[in-house]
C-alpha positions as CSV (number, residue, x, y, z in Angstrom):
1,M,14.6,-7.6,-27.2
2,N,16.5,-8.9,-23.5
3,T,19.3,-6.9,-24.6
4,L,17.9,-4.0,-25.2
5,F,15.7,-4.3,-21.9
6,A,18.5,-4.9,-20.0
7,L,20.4,-1.6,-21.1
8,I,17.4,0.5,-20.5
9,I,17.7,-0.8,-17.0
10,I,21.0,-0.3,-16.4
11,L,21.0,3.1,-17.8
12,I,18.3,3.9,-15.5
13,G,19.9,2.6,-12.9
14,V,23.4,4.6,-13.6
15,L,21.2,7.5,-13.3
16,N,19.7,7.2,-10.2
17,V,23.1,6.2,-8.6
18,L,24.3,9.5,-9.8
19,F,21.9,12.3,-10.0
20,P,19.6,10.8,-7.6
21,Q,17.7,13.9,-7.0
22,A,17.0,14.4,-10.7
23,A,15.6,10.9,-10.1
24,W,13.6,11.9,-7.1
25,Y,12.4,15.4,-9.2
26,L,10.8,13.0,-12.1
27,R,9.4,10.8,-9.8
28,A,7.6,13.0,-7.1
29,G,9.3,16.5,-7.2
30,W,7.2,18.0,-9.7
31,Q,4.3,17.6,-8.0
32,F,5.0,20.0,-5.0
33,K,6.5,24.0,-4.9
34,N,9.8,24.3,-3.5
35,A,10.5,20.4,-1.9
36,E,13.8,18.9,-1.8
37,P,14.1,15.4,-1.1
38,S,15.0,13.7,2.6
39,D,18.7,12.2,2.9
40,A,16.7,9.1,3.0
41,A,15.0,9.5,0.1
42,L,18.3,10.3,-2.3
43,I,19.9,7.2,-0.2
44,M,17.2,5.0,-1.4
45,G,17.4,6.3,-4.8
46,R,20.8,5.4,-5.0
47,V,20.6,1.6,-3.5
48,S,17.5,1.4,-6.3
49,G,19.6,2.4,-8.6
50,V,22.3,-0.3,-7.8
51,I,19.8,-2.7,-7.5
52,A,18.6,-2.0,-11.2
53,I,22.1,-2.2,-12.4
54,L,22.3,-5.7,-11.5
55,I,18.8,-6.6,-12.4
56,G,20.1,-5.2,-15.9
57,I,23.4,-7.3,-15.9
58,V,21.7,-10.5,-14.9
59,F,19.3,-9.9,-17.6
60,L,22.3,-8.8,-20.0
61,F,23.9,-12.3,-19.2
62,P,21.7,-14.9,-18.5
């Protein structure tokens, strides 16, 4: 179970790092018309993706 959880967290982290704008849209962008994320929002999305990857690795290899 921990392995599955870790892989899901790592996958979410990788998607946040590679596609921060898509992740932002899924979190908040769908609520507004013609909204675009700020540069800070994209950077924080990537940072949170890296943190999620690290947490997933910790769960994968205890």
